[in-house]
ZAVOVO-355242 format. One record per residue: residue number from 1; residue in one letter; x, y, z of N, C-alpha, C in turn. Coordinates in steps of 0.2 Angstrom, whole numbers, plus 5000, padded with zeros to 4 digits. Each point is the difference from the previous one (the first is absolute). Example, Ala and Ser with C-alpha at 12.3 -4.5 7.8 and 13.67 -1.06 7.14 Angstrom:
BEGIN
  seq  type    nx    ny    nz   cax   cay   caz    cx    cy    cz
    1     A  5066  4972  5039  4996  5006  5000  5004  5006  5000
    2     S  4998  5005  4996  5004  5006  5001  4996  5005  5003
END
This chain:
BEGIN
  seq  type    nx    ny    nz   cax   cay   caz    cx    cy    cz
    1     M  5051  5098  4974  5006  4996  5000  5006  5005  4999
    2     Y  5005  4999  5003  5006  5004  5000  5004  4999  4993
    3     S  5001  5006  4997  5004  4999  4994  5006  5005  5000
    4     P  5006  4998  5000  5006  5005  5001  5000  5005  4995
    5     H  4998  4998  4994  5000  5005  4994  4995  5006  5001
    6     K  4995  4999  5004  4996  5006  5000  5002  5004  5006
    7     M  5004  4998  5005  5002  5004  5005  5007  5004  4999
    8     R  5000  5005  4996  5006  5003  4998  5000  5006  5004
    9     V  5007  5002  5002  5001  5006  5004  5002  5005  4995
   10     N  4997  5006  5001  5001  5005  4996  5006  5005  5002
   11     V  5006  4998  4998  5005  5004  5002  5003  5004  4994
   12     S  5001  5006  5001  5002  5004  4995  5007  5002  5000
   13     H  5004  4995  5001  5008  5001  5000  5002  4999  4993
   14     K  5002  5006  4997  5003  5000  4994  5007  4998  5000
   15     P  5003  4996  4995  5007  4999  5000  5004  5007  4999
   16     L  5006  5000  5002  5004  5006  4999  5002  5000  4992
   17     A  5001  5007  4998  5002  5001  4994  5007  4997  4999
   18     S  5002  4998  4994  5006  4997  4999  5005  5004  4996
   19     L  5006  4999  5002  5006  5003  4996  5001  4996  4994
   20     R  5000  5002  4994  5000  4996  4994  5006  5001  4996
   21     T  5003  5006  5000  5005  5001  4995  5007  5000  5003
   22     A  5005  4998  4996  5007  5000  5002  5002  5006  5003
   23     K  4998  5006  4997  5002  5007  5002  4997  5001  5008
   24     A  4994  4998  5001  4997  5001  5007  5004  4996  5005
   25     F  5002  4993  4998  5004  4996  5004  5007  5003  5002
   26     R  5003  5003  4995  5006  5003  5000  5000  5006  5005
   27     Q  4995  5004  4999  4999  5006  5004  4999  4998  5008
   28     V  4997  4995  5001  4999  4998  5007  5007  4997  5003
   29     Y  5003  4996  4996  5007  4997  5002  5005  5005  5001
   30     K  5000  5005  4996  5005  5005  5000  4999  5006  5005
   31     G  4993  5002  5001  4999  5006  5004  4996  4998  5006
   32     G  5000  4994  5002  4996  4998  5006  5004  4997  5005
   33     R  4997  4999  5006  5003  4997  5006  4999  4992  4999
   34     H  5004  4996  5004  4998  4993  5000  5002  4997  5006
   35     V  4996  4995  5002  5001  4996  5006  5001  4992  4998
   36     A  5004  4997  5003  5001  4993  4998  4999  4995  5006
   37     S  4998  4994  4998  4999  4995  5005  5002  4993  4997
   38     P  5000  4995  5003  5002  4993  4997  4995  4998  4994
   39     L  4994  5003  5001  4995  4998  4995  4998  5005  4995
   40     F  5001  5006  5001  4998  5005  4995  5005  5006  5001
   41     V  5000  5004  4994  5003  5007  5000  4994  5004  4998
   42     V  4999  5005  5004  4994  5005  4998  5003  5007  4999
   43     Y  4999  5003  4994  5002  5006  4998  4994  5005  5000
   44     A  5001  5006  5002  4994  5005  5000  5003  5007  4998
   45     R  4996  5003  4996  5002  5007  4997  4994  5004  5001
   46     K  5001  5006  5003  4994  5005  5000  4998  5003  4993
   47     T  4994  5001  4999  4997  5002  4994  4996  5006  5001
   48     D  4998  5004  4995  4996  5006  5001  4993  4998  5000
   49     E  4998  4994  4998  4993  4998  5000  4998  4997  5006
   50     E  4993  5000  5001  4998  4997  5006  4999  4992  5000
   51     A  5000  4998  4994  5000  4992  4999  5006  4997  5003
   52     R  4999  4993  5001  5006  4996  5001  5000  4995  4995
   53     R  5006  4998  4998  5001  4995  4995  5005  4995  5002
   54     L  4999  4994  4998  5004  4994  5002  5003  4997  4994
   55     G  5006  4998  5000  5003  4996  4995  5003  4994  5004
   56     L  5000  4994  4996  5002  4994  5003  5006  4998  4996
   57     S  5005  4997  5003  5006  4996  4996  5001  4994  5004
   58     V  4998  4994  4996  5001  4994  5003  5004  4996  4995
   59     S  5006  4999  5000  5004  4997  4995  5000  4993  5000
   60     K  5003  4997  4995  5000  4992  4999  5004  4997  5006
   61     K  5004  5004  5003  5004  4997  5006  4996  4998  5005
   62     V  4994  5003  5001  4995  4998  5005  4997  4994  4999
   63     G  4999  4998  4994  4997  4993  4999  4997  5000  4993
   64     N  4996  4994  4999  4997  5000  4993  4993  5004  5000
   65     A  4997  5000  4995  4994  5005  4999  4995  4999  5005
   66     V  4999  4994  5003  4995  4999  5005  5002  5004  5006
   67     V  5006  4999  5002  5003  5003  5006  5000  5007  5000
   68     R  5002  5003  4994  5000  5007  4999  4993  5003  5000
   69     N  4996  4997  4997  4993  5003  5000  4997  5000  5007
   70     R  5001  4994  5004  4998  5000  5007  5003  5006  5004
   71     V  5006  5001  4999  5003  5006  5004  4997  5006  4998
   72     R  4999  5001  4993  4997  5006  4998  4993  5001  5003
   73     R  4996  4995  5001  4993  5000  5003  5001  5002  5007
   74     W  5005  4997  5004  5001  5002  5007  5001  5007  5001
   75     I  5005  5003  4995  5001  5007  5001  4994  5005  4998
   76     K  4997  4998  4995  4994  5004  4998  4995  5000  5005
   77     E  4999  4994  5003  4995  4999  5005  5001  5004  5006
   78     Y  5007  5000  5002  5002  5004  5006  4998  5008  4999
   79     C  5002  5002  4994  5000  5007  4998  4992  5002  4999
   80     R  4996  4995  4998  4993  5002  5000  4997  5001  5007
   81     I  5002  4995  5004  4997  5000  5007  5003  5006  5004
   82     Y  5006  5001  5000  5004  5005  5004  5003  5005  4995
   83     P  4996  5004  4997  5003  5005  4994  5006  5004  5003
   84     P  5005  5001  4997  5006  5004  5002  4998  5007  4999
   85     A  5004  5005  5003  4999  5007  5000  4999  5003  4993
   86     Q  4995  5005  4999  4999  5003  4994  5005  5005  4998
   87     G  5001  5001  4993  5005  5005  4998  5006  4997  4999
   88     Y  5001  4993  4999  5006  4997  4999  4999  4994  4995
   89     D  5006  4999  4996  5000  4994  4996  5004  4995  5004
   90     Y  4998  4994  5000  5004  4994  5003  5002  4995  4995
   91     I  5005  4997  5002  5003  4994  4996  5001  4995  5005
   92     V  4998  4994  5000  5001  4994  5004  5004  4995  4996
   93     V  5006  4999  5002  5004  4995  4997  5001  4994  5004
   94     A  4997  4994  4998  5000  4994  5004  5007  4997  4999
   95     R  5003  4997  5006  5006  4997  5000  4999  4992  5000
   96     P  5005  4996  4998  4999  4993  4999  4998  4997  5007
   97     A  5002  5003  5005  4998  4997  5007  4992  4999  5001
   98     V  4996  5004  4997  4993  5000  5000  4997  4993  4998
   99     A  5003  4998  4995  4998  4993  4997  5001  4994  5005
  100     L  5005  5001  5004  5002  4995  5005  4995  4999  5006
  101     L  4995  5005  5000  4996  5000  5006  4995  4994  5000
  102     P  4999  4997  5005  4995  4994  5000  4993  5003  4998
  103     Q  4996  4996  4997  4994  5002  4997  4995  5002  5006
  104     K  5000  4996  5006  4996  5002  5005  5003  5006  5004
  105     G  4997  5005  5000  5002  5006  5004  5005  5005  4996
  106     A  5000  4999  4994  5005  5004  4995  4997  5007  5000
  107     Y  4993  5000  4999  4998  5007  4999  5000  5004  5006
  108     A  5000  4997  5006  5001  5004  5006  5007  5003  5001
  109     Q  5005  4996  4997  5007  5002  5001  5001  5006  4994
  110     V  4997  4999  4995  5000  5005  4995  4997  5007  5002
  111     K  4994  4999  5003  4997  5006  5003  5004  5003  5005
  112     T  5003  4996  5005  5004  5003  5005  5006  5004  4997
  113     A  5004  4997  4995  5005  5003  4997  4999  5006  4996
  114     L  4994  5000  4996  4998  5006  4997  4998  5006  5005
  115     A  4996  4998  5005  4998  5005  5005  5006  5004  5003
  116     Q  5005  4996  5002  5006  5003  5003  5004  5004  4995
  117     Q  5000  4998  4993  5003  5004  4995  4997  5007  4999
  118     F  4993  4999  4999  4996  5006  4999  5000  5005  5005
  119     K  5000  4997  5006  5001  5005  5006  5007  5003  5001
  120     R  5005  4997  4998  5007  5003  5000  5000  5005  4994
  121     L  4997  4999  4995  5000  5005  4994  4996  5006  5002
  122     A  4995  5000  5005  4996  5005  5002  5003  5005  5004
  123     K  5006  4998  5003  5003  5004  5005  5004  5006  4996
END
């Protein structure tokens, strides 16, 4: 008999390391490049380390806690599947327009927006 719980895919995609301190966020904001779109602003700063770190900023302007957490999950999922370049610290700032996306197809729009922004930062 088929049981979905026994059929697990063994994927070893680890989540990105996080930017946690205010000092780390300030360094990226001040010393890095940024690219803006209607949905997100992405900041990137080159580091001496090989690792890549991700910081998220989703303010209350985006929506209530449920909406903010949904947006965070979308961003984290995109960065897990399509990891950005190594040797950089990234901050993704969500704009209020991301909360206005319709539920159906929202992740696809987020994916497209983030892909374009990371591509522009890579230049």
